[in-house]
C-alpha positions in Angstrom: -28.3 -2.5 8.4 -25.1 -3.1 6.6 -21.4 -2.8 7.3 -18.8 -1.8 4.9 -15.2 -2.7 4.9 -13.1 -0.2 2.9 -9.6 -1.0 2.4 -6.4 -0.3 0.3 -5.8 -3.4 -2.3 -2.2 -3.8 -1.1 -0.7 -6.0 1.5 -1.2 -3.5 4.3 -4.9 -2.9 3.6 -5.7 -6.7 3.2 -3.5 -7.7 6.3 -5.1 -4.9 8.4 -8.7 -6.1 7.5 -7.8 -9.7 7.9 -6.6 -9.1 11.3 -9.7 -7.2 12.2 -12.2 -9.8 10.7 -10.3 -12.6 12.4 -10.9 -11.1 15.8 -14.5 -9.7 14.9 -16.1 -11.8 12.2 -18.7 -9.6 10.5 -20.6 -9.9 7.2 -19.6 -6.9 5.2 -19.6 -5.2 1.8 -16.0 -5.1 0.5 -15.0 -1.9 -1.1 -11.3 -1.8 -2.6 -9.4 -1.4 -5.8 -6.0 -1.4 -7.3 -3.4 0.1 -4.8 -3.5 3.7 -6.3 -7.3 3.7 -6.1 -7.7 5.5 -2.7 -10.8 7.6 -3.2 -12.9 4.7 -2.0 -15.4 6.3 0.3 -17.2 7.9 -2.6 -18.4 4.3 -3.6 -20.0 3.9 -0.2 -23.6 4.6 -0.2 -25.0 4.7 3.6 -28.2 5.2 5.4 -28.8 5.5 9.1 -28.0 2.0 10.9 -25.1 1.2 8.7 -21.6 1.3 9.8 -18.1 1.8 7.9 -14.6 0.6 8.6 -11.7 2.2 6.7 -8.3 1.0 6.4 -5.2 2.2 4.9 -6.4 5.0 2.7 -5.7 8.7 3.0 -8.2 10.6 5.3 -7.1 13.7 3.5 -8.0 12.4 0.1 -11.5 11.1 1.4 -12.3 13.9 3.8 -15.6 15.3 1.9 -16.9 11.6 1.4 -16.2 11.0 5.1 -18.1 13.9 6.2 -20.9 12.8 3.9 -21.1 9.4 5.7 -20.9 10.9 9.1 -23.6 13.2 8.2 -25.9 10.3 7.6 -25.5 9.4 11.2 -23.3 6.4 10.3 -20.3 5.5 12.6 -16.8 5.3 11.0 -13.8 3.4 12.5 -10.6 4.8 10.6 -7.2 3.2 10.7 -4.5 4.8 8.5 -0.7 5.8 8.5 -1.1 8.4 5.5 -1.1 12.1 5.7 -4.5 13.1 7.1 -4.7 16.8 7.3 -7.7 18.0 9.2 -9.6 15.3 11.0 -13.4 16.0 11.3 -14.8 16.3 14.9 -17.6 13.7 15.4 -18.8 11.4 18.0 -19.4 8.9 15.2 -15.6 8.8 14.2 -13.1 6.7 15.9 -9.6 7.5 14.5 -6.5 5.4 15.0 -4.0 7.3 12.7 -0.2 7.5 13.0 2.1 8.9 10.2 5.5 7.9 11.8 7.8 6.4 9.0 8.1 3.0 10.7 4.3 2.3 11.1 1.8 0.5 8.7 -2.1 0.2 9.0 -1.6 -3.4 9.7 0.6 -2.6 12.7 -1.9 -0.1 14.1 -4.6 -2.8 13.9 -2.2 -5.1 15.7 -2.0 -2.7 18.4 -5.6 -2.1 18.7 -6.1 -6.1 18.9 -3.1 -6.4 21.4 -1.2 -8.5 19.3 -3.6 -11.3 18.5 -2.7 -12.0 15.0 1.1 -10.5 15.1 2.2 -12.7 12.2 -0.2 -10.9 9.8 1.0 -7.5 10.9 4.7 -8.5 10.3 3.6 -9.6 6.8 2.0 -6.1 6.2 5.1 -4.4 7.5 7.2 -6.4 5.0 4.7 -5.5 2.3 5.0 -2.0 3.1 8.9 -2.4 2.7 9.5 -1.7 6.5 11.9 -4.5 7.1 13.4 -3.3 10.1 10.2 -2.6 11.7 8.9 -6.1 10.6 11.8 -7.8 12.4 11.4 -5.8 15.4 7.5 -6.4 15.7 8.2 -10.2 15.0 10.7 -10.5 18.1 7.9 -11.8 20.4 6.9 -14.6 18.0 10.6 -16.2 18.3 10.6 -17.0 14.4 13.5 -18.6 12.6 15.3 -16.6 9.8 13.6 -19.0 7.2 10.2 -18.1 8.8 10.8 -14.6 8.6 11.8 -14.7 4.9 8.6 -16.5 4.2 6.7 -13.7 5.8 8.9 -11.2 3.9 8.1 -13.0 0.6 4.3 -13.1 1.2 4.0 -9.4 2.1 6.0 -8.5 -1.0 3.7 -10.8 -3.2 0.6 -9.4 -1.7 1.8 -5.8 -2.2 2.9 -6.7 -5.7 -0.6 -7.9 -6.6 -2.0 -4.6 -5.7 0.0 -2.5 -8.3 -1.8 -1.7 -11.7 -3.6 1.0 -13.5 -6.7 -1.3 -13.7 -8.0 -4.6 -12.2 -7.1 -6.2 -15.5 -3.3 -5.6 -14.6 -3.6 -7.7 -11.5 -3.4 -11.3 -11.1 -6.3 -11.3 -8.5 -8.8 -8.4 -7.7 -7.9 -7.4 -4.2 -11.3 -8.3 -2.6 -10.9 -11.9 -4.2 -7.3 -12.0 -2.9 -8.8 -11.1 0.6 -11.2 -13.8 0.4 -8.7 -16.3 -0.5 -6.6 -15.4 2.7 -9.7 -15.1 4.8 -9.9 -18.8 5.8 -6.3 -18.6 7.1 -5.3 -17.5 10.6 -2.0 -18.6 10.1 0.0 -17.1 7.1 2.3 -20.2 7.2 -0.6 -22.3 6.4 -1.7 -20.1 3.6 1.8 -20.1 2.0 2.0 -24.0 2.4 -1.3 -24.9 1.1 -2.8 -22.4 -1.2 -2.1 -22.1 -5.0 -2.7 -18.3 -4.8 0.7 -18.0 -3.5 2.5 -20.0 -6.3 0.7 -18.0 -8.9 1.9 -14.7 -7.4 5.2 -16.0 -6.8 5.7 -17.1 -10.3 4.5 -14.0 -11.9 6.5 -11.8 -9.6 9.8 -13.6 -10.6 9.1 -13.3 -14.2 8.2 -9.5 -14.0 11.3 -8.9 -11.8 13.6 -10.4 -14.2 12.3 -7.9 -16.9 12.5 -4.9 -14.6 16.1 -5.4 -13.9 17.0 -5.4 -17.5 16.0 -1.7 -17.8 18.7 0.9 -17.4 18.1 4.4 -15.4 17.0 7.5 -17.2 18.5 9.3 -14.4 21.2 8.4 -11.9 23.0 10.5 -9.5 24.6 9.9 -5.9 21.2 11.0 -4.5 18.4 9.8 -6.7 17.8 7.5 -9.8 14.5 7.3 -12.0 13.6 4.6 -14.4 11.2 4.9 -17.2 9.3 1.7 -17.9 7.0 0.8 -21.1 3.4 0.8 -21.3 2.9 -2.8 -20.4 1.1 -4.6 -17.6 4.4 -6.0 -16.2 5.7 -2.4 -15.7 2.6 -1.3 -13.7 2.7 -4.5 -11.5 6.2 -4.4 -10.7 6.4 -0.7 -10.1 6.2 -0.7 -6.2 8.1 -3.9 -5.3 10.9 -3.1 -7.8 11.0 0.5 -6.3 11.3 -1.2 -2.9 14.1 -3.3 -3.9 16.1 -0.4 -5.3 15.5 1.4 -2.1 16.9 -1.5 -0.1 19.8 -1.9 -2.5 20.8 1.7 -2.4 19.4 3.0 1.1 20.9 6.5 0.6 19.4 7.3 -2.7 15.9 8.1 -3.5 14.1 6.3 -6.5 11.3 6.8 -8.9 9.8 4.3 -11.2 7.6 5.9 -14.0 5.5 3.6 -16.1 4.2 4.9 -19.2 0.4 4.8 -19.5 -1.8 4.3 -22.8 -2.3 8.1 -22.9 1.5 8.8 -22.9 1.6 10.1 -19.4 3.3 8.1 -16.6 2.2 6.2 -13.5 5.0 7.1 -11.0 6.0 5.2 -7.7 8.6 7.3 -5.4 10.6 6.0 -2.5 12.6 8.2 -0.2 16.1 7.1 0.9 15.7 4.3 3.4 18.3 6.2 5.6 15.9 8.9 6.2 12.3 7.7 5.1 11.1 11.1 4.3 10.4 13.5 1.4 8.6 11.3 -1.0 5.1 12.7 -0.3 6.5 16.3 -0.6 7.8 15.5 -4.1 4.6 14.1 -5.4 2.2 16.6 -3.9 3.6 19.2 -6.2 2.1 17.4 -9.1 -1.4 16.6 -9.9 -2.7 13.3 -8.6 0.3 12.9 -6.2 0.0 11.7 -2.8 1.3 9.1 -0.2 3.5 9.0 2.7 6.7 10.3 3.7 8.7 7.1 2.8 6.7 6.0 -0.2 4.3 7.9 -2.5 3.2 8.1 -5.9 1.6 9.9 -8.7 -1.4 8.4 -10.6 -0.9 10.3 -13.9 1.9 12.6 -14.3 1.5 14.5 -17.6 4.0 13.6 -20.2 5.1 17.2 -20.6 5.9 17.5 -16.9 8.5 14.5 -17.0 11.4 16.7 -17.1 10.0 19.0 -14.5 9.6 15.9 -12.2 13.2 14.7 -12.8 14.6 18.1 -12.0 12.2 18.5 -8.8 13.1 15.1 -7.8 16.8 15.9 -7.8 16.1 19.3 -5.7 14.1 17.5 -3.3 16.7 14.8 -2.4 20.0 16.9 -3.1 
């Protein structure tokens, strides 16, 4: 009998799993990858007697593999906030899915655990750029402004670490990063004592300086798009820089396109924070596009579709 924990390699996936295993410690096989690697259930080979927990990956993108796992008489517990589509009917499937724009998977797990490890849920919300929701969720904790800023920085850094085309782009493989966090029930203790935090902080600051030197390829009142070079820093910073741009210009949509070795583009899209909607609709018009209403992406936008993407973006957010 084996248990599999399948989770997105970003802040939300890591913080969601961390809360669950603090409440219910369990030996498990960790299945994760870079943030964009969401077809994770295909890597789970099960047999009767096994069990699976899935966190923060779209059911829509994993439906066939989920049905395969369920057909093997394996129970699955599924927490997520992305577009799900049709959910299989099975007594073996337990689903906690909420696609509201101010919800993340870490918050869904927090609700399930009745607030046992709320600071980690707040960290997950900050990591997903849901700052207002994070502050609201944190109210019962009575934290100071400086403590909230610490959780904001931690969430940002955990999210930053998940971005890249391959694990080689990252400072830490997501399963290793989870294991580094695993001993800490208190995120403030992790921040204060673990050198992992310092490594991510220093890398983040250097990458953000480079990102801020790049001028937009497209800039209108309703949207802006930036082209980044084929370098690891571009892929690492794509999500967190998109989040910052969204916060700085809440009425504007943003796209950050990082050139891949093939000449195609890795794309991060943020809907205007004022509406938190439209990002998923935009990217699903292109191959390998997916995500949620407020934040979405395209794993590989063909180079010859760049102009079409820029035009479609302007139409989507006109």
